[in-house]
C-alpha positions in Angstrom: 14.4 -4.5 50.9 17.1 -6.7 52.5 14.5 -9.0 54.0 12.8 -9.5 50.6 16.1 -10.2 48.9 16.9 -12.8 51.5 13.5 -14.5 51.1 14.0 -14.6 47.3 17.5 -16.0 47.7 16.2 -18.6 50.1 13.4 -19.7 47.7 15.9 -19.9 44.7 18.3 -21.9 46.9 15.5 -24.4 47.9 14.3 -24.8 44.3 17.9 -25.5 43.1 18.3 -28.1 45.9 14.9 -29.7 45.0 15.9 -29.8 41.3 19.2 -31.6 42.0 17.5 -33.9 44.6 14.8 -34.9 42.2 17.4 -35.5 39.5 19.4 -37.8 41.8 16.2 -39.6 42.9 15.2 -40.4 39.3 18.7 -41.6 38.5 18.5 -44.1 41.3 15.9 -46.0 39.3 17.8 -45.8 36.0 21.5 -45.7 36.7 23.8 -43.6 34.4 26.5 -45.5 32.5 28.4 -45.5 29.3 29.5 -47.8 26.5 32.7 -47.3 24.6 34.4 -48.5 21.5 38.1 -47.9 20.9 39.5 -50.0 18.1 41.0 -49.6 14.7 41.3 -45.8 15.1 37.7 -45.4 15.9 36.7 -43.9 19.3 33.0 -43.7 20.2 31.4 -43.2 23.6 27.7 -43.4 24.5 26.4 -41.9 27.8 23.0 -43.0 28.8 20.8 -44.1 31.7 19.6 -47.7 32.0 15.8 -48.1 32.5 14.5 -51.4 33.9 11.8 -53.6 32.4 10.1 -54.3 35.8 7.8 -56.9 34.2 6.3 -54.3 31.8 5.8 -54.5 28.0 8.2 -51.8 26.9 7.8 -51.7 23.1 4.7 -52.9 21.2 1.3 -52.2 19.9 -0.9 -49.7 21.7 -3.6 -52.4 22.3 -1.0 -54.5 24.1 -0.5 -51.7 26.7 3.1 -51.2 25.8 5.0 -48.4 27.6 6.2 -47.2 24.2 4.0 -47.9 21.2 5.7 -48.9 17.9 6.4 -45.9 15.6 7.0 -43.4 18.5 10.4 -41.6 19.0 12.2 -42.9 22.1 15.2 -41.3 23.9 17.0 -44.6 23.8 17.5 -44.8 27.6 16.1 -42.9 30.5 16.3 -39.4 32.1 18.4 -37.0 29.9 18.7 -37.7 26.2 21.4 -40.3 25.4 24.5 -38.8 23.9 26.9 -40.4 21.5 30.3 -38.8 21.0 32.2 -39.7 17.9 35.9 -38.7 18.0 36.4 -38.8 14.2 34.3 -39.1 11.1 32.7 -42.5 10.6 30.4 -44.4 8.3 27.2 -45.0 10.2 24.6 -47.3 8.4 26.4 -46.4 5.1 26.2 -42.6 5.7 29.2 -40.4 6.6 28.9 -38.8 10.1 31.3 -36.0 11.1 33.1 -36.1 14.5 31.1 -34.6 17.3 28.4 -35.1 20.0 24.9 -36.1 19.0 21.8 -37.1 20.9 20.7 -40.7 20.1 17.1 -41.5 19.4 15.3 -44.5 18.1 11.9 -45.4 16.7 11.1 -49.0 17.6 9.0 -51.1 15.1 8.3 -54.8 14.9 10.9 -55.8 12.2 13.3 -52.9 12.3 14.2 -49.8 14.3 15.1 -46.3 13.0 18.2 -44.9 14.6 18.4 -41.1 14.7 21.4 -38.9 15.4 20.4 -35.4 16.3 22.7 -32.4 16.6 20.9 -31.1 19.8 22.5 -32.4 23.1 22.1 -31.6 26.8 18.3 -31.7 26.8 15.9 -33.8 28.9 15.0 -37.0 27.1 11.5 -35.9 26.1 12.7 -32.8 24.2 13.2 -34.2 20.7 13.6 -31.7 17.9 13.4 -33.5 14.5 14.6 -30.4 12.7 18.1 -31.1 14.1 18.4 -34.6 12.8 21.7 -35.4 11.2 21.0 -39.1 10.3 18.0 -41.4 10.2 18.7 -45.0 9.3 16.7 -48.2 9.4 18.4 -51.0 11.3 17.0 -54.6 11.4 16.3 -56.1 14.8 17.5 -59.3 16.4 15.4 -61.1 19.0 17.3 -62.0 22.2 16.8 -65.5 23.5 16.1 -64.3 27.1 14.6 -61.3 28.8 16.9 -58.4 29.4 15.9 -56.7 32.7 18.1 -53.6 32.3 18.4 -51.7 29.0 22.0 -51.9 27.8 24.0 -50.4 24.9 27.1 -52.2 23.8 29.3 -52.6 20.7 30.0 -55.9 18.9 31.9 -56.7 15.9 29.8 -57.0 12.7 29.6 -60.6 11.4 30.7 -60.8 7.8 28.4 -62.7 5.5 
C-alpha cells in the first residue's frame, strides 16, 4: 500500500513539473507583458503574451493561408487568455463597463475588428465561452506603415475630430 502511494505521488509530481515546464517553454516564444493606462482617474491594466509574426500571414482570408482567418475569435495574444482589469466603471466603445477583470477577445476582419470583453478569466486562450460576453463592439482598423514583428497592446490618446 505504501509503495503504491509513493508511486502515485511520484507520477503526480512528475506531471505537475511537466505542466509547469511546458508552460514556461511556450512562454519563451511569446513573452508575457502588460500595458497600463493611469490618467484622468482611469486605471486600466492589460496582461497578455506577445506572439511573434515570424514571416507568417497572421490575419486574412483562408485561401491566403493566414494563421487566423477573418471572422474567427482570437485570444488577442498568446498562451492564456488576455486579461483586462478596469479599476472603475468606464465607457468602452460608447457602452458602460463596470469595474472588474475581463478576458479580452477580438474577431479580426478586413475593415474593422470586433472587440469582446468576457466575464470569464483565468482560462487557456482557446477556451472562449461566448455566453459570458459582457461587451461586443466594432472598432475600425488602421493600417500601420511598417511590419510589426511582435504583437503589442498599448494605449494612445484619442484624436479629436
